[in-house]
SERO-4910 file (N, C-alpha, C, O; in steps of 0.05 Angstrom, whole numbers):
BEGIN
 pado doro    nc1    nc2    nc3   cac1   cac2   cac3    cc1    cc2    cc3    oc1    oc2    oc3
  Unk    A     16    -23      1     -1      4     -1     19     27      0     39     27     15
  Unk    A     12     44    -17     28     63    -22      7     94    -16    -16     98    -24
  Unk    A     24    112     -1      8    136      6     17    160    -14     40    167    -20
  Unk    A     -7    170    -23     -1    198    -40    -30    213    -39    -50    205    -27
  Unk    A    -27    234    -52    -47    255    -60    -70    238    -71    -66    216    -83
  Unk    A    -96    250    -67   -115    242    -81   -116    247   -114   -131    232   -127
  Unk    A   -101    267   -127    -99    268   -154    -79    248   -163    -81    237   -186
  Unk    A    -58    241   -145    -38    222   -156    -49    195   -154    -43    178   -170
  Unk    A    -66    190   -133    -81    164   -135    -97    160   -159    -95    138   -170
  Unk    A   -116    181   -169   -129    176   -191   -108    171   -216   -113    152   -231
  Unk    A    -90    182   -220    -75    181   -243    -61    150   -240    -62    133   -258
  Unk    A    -49    144   -217    -36    115   -212    -63     95   -217    -55     74   -226
  Unk    A    -84     97   -214    -99     76   -215   -106     77   -248   -110     56   -260
  Unk    A   -108    100   -261   -112     99   -289    -88     89   -305    -94     79   -327
  Unk    A    -63     92   -298    -41     92   -310    -20     67   -304      0     63   -317
  Unk    A    -28     51   -281    -12     35   -271    -25      7   -260    -49      7   -254
  Unk    A    -11    -14   -258    -22    -43   -243     -7    -45   -225     11    -28   -222
  Unk    A    -10    -72   -207      2    -79   -185     25    -87   -199     23    -94   -223
  Unk    A     50    -88   -186     75    -99   -198     80   -130   -193     99   -142   -204
  Unk    A     61   -142   -176     65   -168   -167     46   -184   -184     53   -206   -193
  Unk    A     22   -173   -188      0   -195   -205     -8   -178   -225    -26   -189   -238
  Unk    A     -1   -154   -233    -14   -138   -252    -42   -136   -251    -56   -137   -272
  Unk    A    -53   -133   -226    -82   -129   -216    -86    -99   -218    -68    -82   -217
  Unk    A   -112    -95   -220   -122    -70   -222   -118    -54   -195   -120    -66   -174
  Unk    A   -112    -26   -195   -109    -14   -172   -138      3   -155   -157     13   -166
  Unk    A   -136      1   -136   -154     20   -119   -146     40   -101   -123     38    -94
  Unk    A   -161     61    -91   -153     75    -69   -173     82    -53   -197     81    -59
  Unk    A   -163     91    -27   -182     97     -8   -171    122     10   -149    123     21
  Unk    A   -191    140     11   -183    163     30   -182    159     59   -203    161     71
  Unk    A   -162    154     73   -170    141    104   -177    166    123   -188    163    145
  Unk    A   -168    194    112   -176    214    133   -192    232    111   -179    242     93
  Unk    A   -221    236    112   -236    249     95   -231    277     93   -238    291     75
  Unk    A   -216    286    117   -210    317    115   -184    323    100   -176    345     95
  Unk    A   -170    298     93   -141    306     85   -139    294     55   -134    270     53
  Unk    A   -142    307     36   -136    296      7   -111    291      1   -107    283    -22
  Unk    A    -90    295     19    -63    289     13    -55    262     25    -32    255     22
  Unk    A    -73    246     39    -69    220     50    -88    201     38   -109    197     49
  Unk    A    -80    191     16    -93    171      3    -82    143     -2    -62    142    -17
  Unk    A    -90    119      7    -75     93      6    -85     83    -27   -107     84    -37
  Unk    A    -62     74    -37    -68     61    -67    -59     32    -61    -37     28    -52
  Unk    A    -76     12    -66    -71    -16    -66    -80    -30    -89    -94    -20   -106
  Unk    A    -70    -58    -88    -80    -75   -111   -104    -88   -102   -103    -94    -78
  Unk    A   -129    -95   -116   -151   -113   -104   -145   -138    -94   -157   -149    -75
  Unk    A   -122   -151   -111   -118   -177    -99    -96   -177    -77    -98   -192    -58
  Unk    A    -77   -160    -81    -53   -163    -54    -65   -145    -33    -54   -148    -12
  Unk    A    -85   -128    -34    -92   -116    -13    -67    -97      0    -56    -78    -12
  Unk    A    -61   -103     22    -41    -88     41    -19    -97     32     -1    -83     41
  Unk    A    -10   -115     18     17   -127     10     24   -121    -13     43   -133    -23
  Unk    A      9   -102    -28     19    -87    -55     48    -79    -48     54    -65    -29
  Unk    A     65    -90    -67     93    -86    -67     98    -56    -87    119    -43    -83
  Unk    A     85    -50   -101     89    -24   -119     75    -27   -145     57    -44   -146
  Unk    A     80    -12   -166     64     -8   -188     84     -9   -214    107      0   -212
  Unk    A     74    -19   -234     86    -17   -259     66     -5   -280     42     -5   -277
  Unk    A     77      5   -300     61     19   -321     38     -1   -335     46    -24   -341
  Unk    A     17      5   -337     -4     -8   -352     10    -20   -380     10    -43   -389
  Unk    A     22      4   -393     32     -8   -422     55    -24   -417     60    -39   -436
  Unk    A     71    -25   -398     94    -46   -397     77    -71   -389     83    -90   -404
  Unk    A     59    -78   -373     46    -98   -367     35   -110   -389     40   -134   -392
  Unk    A     19    -96   -409      6   -105   -433     31   -113   -454     27   -132   -469
  Unk    A     56   -100   -456     73   -109   -472     86   -134   -462     93   -150   -479
  Unk    A     90   -139   -438     98   -162   -422     82   -189   -437     91   -208   -450
  Unk    A     52   -182   -426     32   -202   -430     32   -209   -458     25   -233   -463
  Unk    A     39   -193   -480     41   -198   -506     65   -211   -513     64   -229   -531
  Unk    A     88   -204   -501    109   -219   -506    112   -249   -495    126   -267   -506
  Unk    A     98   -253   -474     96   -281   -463     79   -298   -479     87   -321   -484
  Unk    A     56   -287   -489     40   -303   -507     53   -307   -534     43   -325   -548
  Unk    A     74   -292   -544     87   -297   -569    108   -319   -564    114   -336   -580
  Unk    A    121   -315   -536    140   -339   -532    125   -365   -526    137   -386   -531
  Unk    A    102   -367   -517     86   -390   -512     82   -405   -539     86   -430   -542
  Unk    A     74   -388   -557     68   -401   -589     95   -410   -597     96   -434   -605
  Unk    A    118   -397   -597    140   -405   -606    149   -433   -588    160   -451   -601
  Unk    A    144   -434   -563    153   -462   -548    134   -482   -561    144   -501   -574
  Unk    A    106   -478   -559     91   -493   -569     98   -508   -594     97   -532   -598
  Unk    A    105   -490   -610    110   -503   -641    137   -519   -641    142   -537   -657
  Unk    A    154   -510   -621    181   -525   -622    178   -551   -606    194   -569   -613
  Unk    A    162   -556   -588    157   -579   -576    137   -596   -585    134   -619   -575
  Unk    A    123   -588   -604    100   -605   -616    109   -633   -621     94   -652   -614
  Unk    A    132   -636   -633    139   -666   -640    143   -682   -614    139   -706   -614
  Unk    A    152   -667   -588    162   -681   -568    138   -684   -552    136   -706   -542
  Unk    A    120   -669   -546     98   -674   -531     74   -676   -546     61   -657   -555
  Unk    A     65   -704   -550     43   -707   -566     18   -693   -562      4   -688   -582
  Unk    A      8   -687   -535    -13   -671   -529    -15   -644   -541    -37   -633   -541
  Unk    A      7   -631   -551      8   -606   -566     -1   -610   -593     -9   -589   -604
  Unk    A     -1   -635   -608     -7   -640   -633    -39   -638   -638    -55   -650   -623
  Unk    A    -46   -623   -658    -75   -623   -664    -84   -655   -673    -69   -666   -690
  Unk    A   -106   -670   -665   -115   -691   -676   -120   -689   -705   -121   -667   -715
  Unk    A   -123   -708   -720   -132   -700   -748   -162   -698   -748   -175   -707   -729
  Unk    A   -174   -688   -768   -200   -673   -766   -225   -697   -779   -250   -700   -776
  Unk    A   -206   -709   -792   -225   -732   -810   -228   -763   -795   -234   -784   -808
  Unk    A   -226   -764   -774   -227   -788   -755   -256   -798   -757   -274   -781   -759
  Unk    A   -262   -824   -756   -289   -834   -752   -294   -831   -719   -277   -823   -703
  Unk    A   -320   -838   -713   -325   -839   -685   -309   -867   -674   -299   -868   -652
  Unk    A   -309   -886   -689   -297   -907   -680   -265   -905   -675   -253   -917   -657
  Unk    A   -255   -891   -692   -227   -887   -689   -219   -868   -659   -201   -873   -643
  Unk    A   -238   -847   -660   -235   -832   -638   -235   -852   -611   -218   -851   -593
  Unk    A   -255   -866   -612   -262   -883   -587   -242   -899   -580   -234   -902   -557
  Unk    A   -230   -914   -605   -203   -930   -605   -180   -913   -589   -168   -920   -569
  Unk    A   -177   -892   -600   -150   -876   -585   -155   -870   -558   -137   -868   -541
  Unk    A   -185   -866   -552   -190   -862   -522   -184   -891   -505   -180   -892   -481
  Unk    A   -184   -908   -519   -181   -937   -507   -207   -950   -500   -208   -967   -482
  Unk    A   -229   -942   -514   -254   -960   -516   -257   -977   -537   -277   -991   -538
***
């Protein structure tokens, strides 16, 4: 949980996500009389929120992870049979036989 002003908290919620889980941020004003004392935290991590990263960075990392996943899946397709797509022209009997029935 990080303390900042109300305006900074609104900007943080709009432009940043949790650095641990990339979850959405929220804020609460602990003292209604003081707009300079607002707590910013992650919905999931709550009081254990370690910090923030930019939303743009988290989106880039997620895209990069998806791209690397597809590369790895193609590379391992021959080694790991469950990554291969089954032929689409199998009969019901052939499918049942492959399933062990």
